C-alpha positions, 0 to 999 in steps of 0.5 A, a space after each residue: 409883424 411879429 417875430 418867430 420868437 415873440 409870444 402874445 401877451 400873457 393870459 391869453 388862451 392860445 398863449 400855451 399853443 403859440 409858445 409850442 409852435 414857436 418851438 418849430 421856428 428855428 426850422 424856417 429860420 435862415 441858420 436852420 442848418 447850424 441850428 439843427 446841428 446844434 440840437 442834434 448835439 444836445 439830443 445826443 446827451 441825456 441830462 446833461 447840460 453844456 456849455 458854449 466851449 463843450 458845444 464848439 467841441 463836438 460841433 467841430 468833432 462832427 463837422 457839418 455847417 456849425 463847425 466853423 462857428 466862433 463862440 460869440 456866434 454860437 452864443 447867439 444861436 444858443 440864446 434865440 434857441 432858448 427864446 424859442 423854448 428848445 433849451 433851457 438854461 441849467 441852474 448847475 453850479 459852475 466850477 472854474 478854476 479861473 476867471 476866464 473859464 468861469 466867463 467861458 462857463 457861466 452859461 450853460 444849457 440843457 434840452 427841453 422835453 419839447 425841443 428834444 421831441 421836435 428834433 427827434 421828429 426832424 431827424 425822422 422825416 429827413 432820414 426816411 422823408 422819401 423812402 417806402 416804408 414797408 407795412 408791417 402786416 405781420 403785427 396785425 395778426 399778433 394784435 387779433 392774437 393778443 386782443 383774443 387771449 386778453 378777452 378769454 383771460 377776462 372771461 376766465 375764472 378769476 379774471 386777469 392778473 392786473 400785471 398780466 393785463 398791463 403787459 399785455 395791453 402795452 405789448 398789444 398798442 406798441 404793436 397796433 401803432 406800429 402797424 398803423 403808423 407803417 400804414 400810414 407811411 406807405 400810403 402817404 409815399 404812394 399818394 406821392 407816386 400817384 401824383 406822377 403822370 410821366 412815369 416811363 416804362 419801367 417806373 410803370 411796371 415797378 408801380 404795377 407790381 408794388 400795387 397789384 401785389 403788395 398793396 392787394 396783399 395788405 387789402 387783403 389782409 387788413 378785410 380778413 382781420 378786420 371782423 375778427 378784431 371787431 368782434 373780439 373788441 365788443 366782447 372786451 368792451 364792457 369789462 374794459 372800464 374795471 380792468 383799467 381800474 384794477 390795473 390803476 389801482 395795481 401800479 399806483 396810478 400815473 407814475 407809480 407816484 402818491 397821491 399829490 406827488 405830481 398833482 400839478 404836472 400833466 402826465 402822459 400816460 402810456 398807450 393803452 391806459 386810457 379808454 380813448 386809446 381804445 376808442 381809436 383802436 376800436 374806430 381803426 376797425 369799425 365805424 362808430 360815428 359814421 364816418 367811416 373806419 380806417 378799413 373803409 378808408 384804406 379800401 377807397 384808397 387802394 381803389 383811388 390807385 387803381 384808378 391812377 394806375 389805369 389813367 398812367 396805362 392809358 396815357 403810355 398807350 397814347 404814348 406808343 400811338 404817337 401822341 408823346 409826353 412833352 414834359 421834358 420839352 417843357 422842363 427845358 423850356 423852363 430852364 431856358 426861362 430861368 437863365 435868360 434875361 428879361 428881353 430874351 424872356 420875352 422873345 422866348 415866349 412869342 417863340 414858343 408861345 406865339 403870345 404878344 402883349 396884351 395891347 394887340 388884342 383890340 378890346 377898347 374899355 367902356 367909354 366913360 372910364 378913363 384909365 392912366 397909363 400907370 395903372 397896374 393890371 391887377 388893380 385896374 378896371 375888368 373889359 369884358 371880352 366877347 365869348 367867341 373873341 375869348 374862346 374862338 378868337 373870332 370877332 364874327 356874331 355866330 347863330 341866329 338873333 334870339 326872338 323878341 321877348 313877349 311882353 304882352 302879358 306884363 302889359 296887360 298886368 299893367 293896364 289892369 293895375 292902372 285901371 283898378 288905381 284910377 277906379 279907387 281913386 274915383 270911389 274916394 273922391 265920391 266919397 269925400 263929396 258926400 261926406 263934406 260938410 259932416 266930417 265929424 260923423 262919418 269914417 273914412 276909408 283909407 284911400 279917402 283919407 290919403 285923397 283927401 291929405 293930398 288936396 289938403 297939402 296942395 291947398 296949404 301950398 297955394 294958399 297966401 298968409 295975410 296980416 289982418 286985425 281982429 278977424 273972426 271973432 274980434 280976438 285981435 291981430 292974427 293971420 288969414 288963408 287967402 286962395 287956399 284951395 286945390 283941385 283934381 280935374 281928373 276926379 273932378 273935385 275941389 277943396 276949399 280951405 278956410 281959417 277960422 279961430 273957434 274952428 276944429 276939424 275932427 277927420 275920422 278913418 280906418 288909419 286913425 283920427 286927425 284933427 285940424 285946429 282953426 281949419 275949416 274944410 270944404 269939399 266940392 265938385 268942380 267942373 264935369 270929370 273927365 271920363 273914366 274910360 279915358 283916364 284908365 286908358 291914359 293911366 295904361 299907356 303910360 305903364 306900358 311905355 314906361 
């Protein structure tokens, strides 16, 4: 397991992302309160590097959990923040009047940009995380007015001056960002309130007034001004690229630096200087990608809030009729469980819920599964519990027995399949009998060749090898086959296989050609074949039984 401060190997694609996310590690460390206090000391300064004695003095002045730290512990905390990327080691020269003062002040630290940004967000969250932020709805009217004035200046004779356009765009996006953030924070708070199901009468009354008055006013104001802002953006949109280029030419590019001044530094430009900022503004009021605008989401969120208000109203009506909420009782029971010893907690559970050990369920496992007593329930096999026992606690069988499934159609298909297979084998046997002695002149069907190979395999399996001298044409020693024959009594066909030194039997079929060296084949009729009807009936009976 990797520590929060360890990075992946250099050169990986996620190296930069990993380093940035590691800067949040001090918020989840066990000493998080001390780390936050140290970061606040550095955030109160600008471009200042502090040594350990300076930080100790400032922590002692502010008080809090880090005020009692000694120099060694504080140095360890500072070094850990450096590894996470929240602080940087300063490169300033240390001026000291003695060796002891040099040893205390040689390590100086300053705040990194990422560390300052994270700590600023942390302080903002801690200051107002649970508060209901007021929506700055008046800013929406200023956004509409600013867009309209900018569009009139751009469309007017001579256009708009770049400096005037820059000031208007900066003001416009500051107002819009503040409005959008306030809406997002307020609806996040509203969702937190909606998640509660135990509102009392006073809380419900305040929630109702908040929703019906404040939220409705916000929604109506946004719904009234959104089409106006969208129409002004449509007028302004074709002229935006040229306007932004004129502003860049006037200001000299990012940060006003000459070309090559910050060639390797990524600059985060102010809001409104890029087309992506304008696309975000347009997407807030207009559905441009088919996924709905923020105005539509605002309307849907208000509707869900009204539905939650009605659900709480129904719950309060049920409470008035005697169906009271048991939340307070459940919290008291949870407190008893938290304070009880393990043996007492079992007694409380039995008294509160009537639940005993699972051994009283009485569902035996499968007979072929031997489960040791030390097997945990989490990893042990699952026992199938009947539905009646699981849902109603009853072992009695309910309902009438289901009708026996009709398999007559399946049996008919099996009988017909067996008949077809038997007929195909009889036709293949007739074909082999007619082709015996002239296999080289005929082309066998696939079924006939399969039957012949089946008989050939059986014949070779029944044969006996015997050593002979000068067999055949007198070409020396060899082996002869004795008893190489096979028979299918059902089809009335018998195959004889003889070995000859100069023999060569070629079998031609639609599936290919097969050449047998030193073997002669002869197919004859055996005793009277079994009746075809009996054969098919027997096969069908066997298929139906299976």
